[in-house]
C-alpha positions, 0 to 999 in steps of 0.5 A, spaced: 305 658 651 309 661 644 312 656 639 319 657 636 316 660 630 312 665 633 318 667 637 322 668 631 317 672 627 316 677 632 323 678 632 323 679 625 317 684 625 321 688 631 327 688 627 323 691 621 320 696 625 326 698 628 325 696 635 331 692 635 337 695 633 344 692 630 347 688 636 341 688 641 342 682 646 337 677 646 337 673 652 334 666 652 332 667 660 328 673 658 325 671 652 323 665 655 319 669 661 317 674 656 313 668 651 312 664 657 316 658 654 322 654 655 329 656 654 329 650 649 324 653 645 327 660 645 334 656 643 330 653 637 327 660 635 334 663 635 337 657 631 332 659 626 334 666 626 341 665 625 340 660 619 336 666 616 342 671 618 338 675 623 341 673 629 348 671 631 351 667 637 357 669 641 360 664 645 359 665 653 355 671 651 349 669 648 345 671 642 345 678 638 342 681 633 347 681 627 351 688 625 351 688 618 358 690 615 359 695 609 360 689 604 354 685 607 350 691 606 351 692 599 351 684 598 344 684 601 341 690 596 344 687 590 341 680 592 334 684 593 335 688 586 336 681 583 330 677 586 325 683 586 326 685 579 326 678 576 319 677 580 316 683 576 319 680 570 317 673 570 311 674 575 304 673 573 300 679 571 296 682 577 289 680 578 284 685 581 284 682 588 292 683 588 292 690 586 286 691 591 291 688 596 297 693 594 293 699 594 291 698 601 298 697 603 300 703 600 294 707 604 297 704 610 304 706 609 301 713 607 297 713 614 303 711 618 307 716 615 302 722 616 301 719 623 309 719 625 309 712 627 316 711 625 316 703 627 309 702 623 312 706 617 318 702 617 315 695 618 310 697 612 315 700 607 319 694 608 313 689 608 311 692 601 316 688 598 314 682 601 307 683 599 308 685 592 312 678 592 306 674 594 301 678 589 306 676 584 305 669 586 311 667 589 311 665 596 317 662 597 321 668 594 317 672 599 319 669 605 326 670 602 325 677 601 322 678 608 329 676 611 333 680 606 328 686 608 329 685 615 337 685 614 337 691 610 333 695 615 338 693 620 343 696 615 339 702 614 339 703 622 347 702 622 349 706 616 343 710 613 342 717 615 334 719 616 330 716 611 325 720 607 319 715 608 314 719 604 319 719 598 320 711 599 312 710 599 312 715 593 316 710 589 312 704 591 306 708 588 309 709 582 311 701 581 304 699 583 301 704 578 306 701 572 304 694 574 296 696 574 297 699 567 301 693 565 307 696 564 312 691 566 318 693 563 317 700 567 315 697 573 322 693 573 326 699 572 322 703 577 324 697 582 331 697 580 332 705 581 328 704 588 333 699 591 339 703 588 337 709 590 336 707 598 343 703 597 346 709 595 343 713 601 347 708 606 352 712 610 358 708 611 363 709 617 370 708 614 374 710 620 373 707 627 371 712 632 376 715 637 376 712 644 380 718 646 376 723 643 373 727 649 380 727 653 384 729 647 379 735 646 380 737 653 387 736 653 389 740 647 394 745 647 391 752 649 390 757 643 396 761 641 393 768 643 391 765 650 398 763 652 400 770 650 395 772 655 397 767 660 405 769 659 404 776 660 400 775 667 404 778 673 404 771 677 411 768 678 413 762 674 412 757 680 405 759 681 403 758 673 406 751 674 401 750 680 395 752 677 396 748 671 397 742 675 391 743 679 387 744 672 390 737 669 388 734 676 381 736 675 380 734 668 383 727 670 
C-alpha cells in the first residue's frame, strides 16, 4: 500500500518525465486502485500537490494537472533564475563527492539523450537542477526547485517547440566545469543564461484556436477561376443549383 507522499512524488516524477501532460485528469478511484490504497490517501496526496502548484481541483470534475498560463510560465522561470543563481553565489564550495555526483548525473543525461529515451532525458535534464542545489548544500531549496522544475516542464509541454536536449545538457556541462574550476561568478552567469535561453524558447499561444476552422475551410468560396469554368458549363441554371445543394448536404 502506497503512502500519500509516495503517490505525490510518483506524480511529480511523471510530470518531469513528460508522461503527464497539462490538463491530465487524475481520478481518485483510478489512483486508489493503481496504488492499492484508499481514496483518502489519494486525496491527501492530491492536496499536497495542489499546495505545491502541480495539480488543481475542479468542482464536480476532480483533480487535474495544472495548465500554466503565459504569465505563470514567465514567473516560474524568473523564480528559478533568482533561486539557482543565488544558490551558486551563496552556496558552499563543491567537494569531491559532490563533483563526482554531478559528473555522474551528466553522464546519465548524455546516455539518455543518445538512447533517445525522451521520458528519462526530460526527467534528468530537470532533475540536474535539483541535484545541483543538493550538492550546494541547501536541501530546502532543492525541494522547492523540484516543484518549480516540474512546473516549467509543464510549461515546456504546453508552449515550447521541440527542445534541443543535447544543447541543454551541454550547458549543464559548462556550469559544472566552471564550478569545478572554482569560477563561481562564471557559473552563476552560465546558469542565468541557461535559464534565460529556455525561457525565451517558449512559443506562446496568443490566439485561441478557431473551433470552426475545418468547416470554415470546407465552405470557403470556390476560387474565381473555378467559378468561371463552372459558369461556362452548358448545364442549365436549375441543375447547377441542385448540384450545389447536394454538395453542401454532403459536407454538412
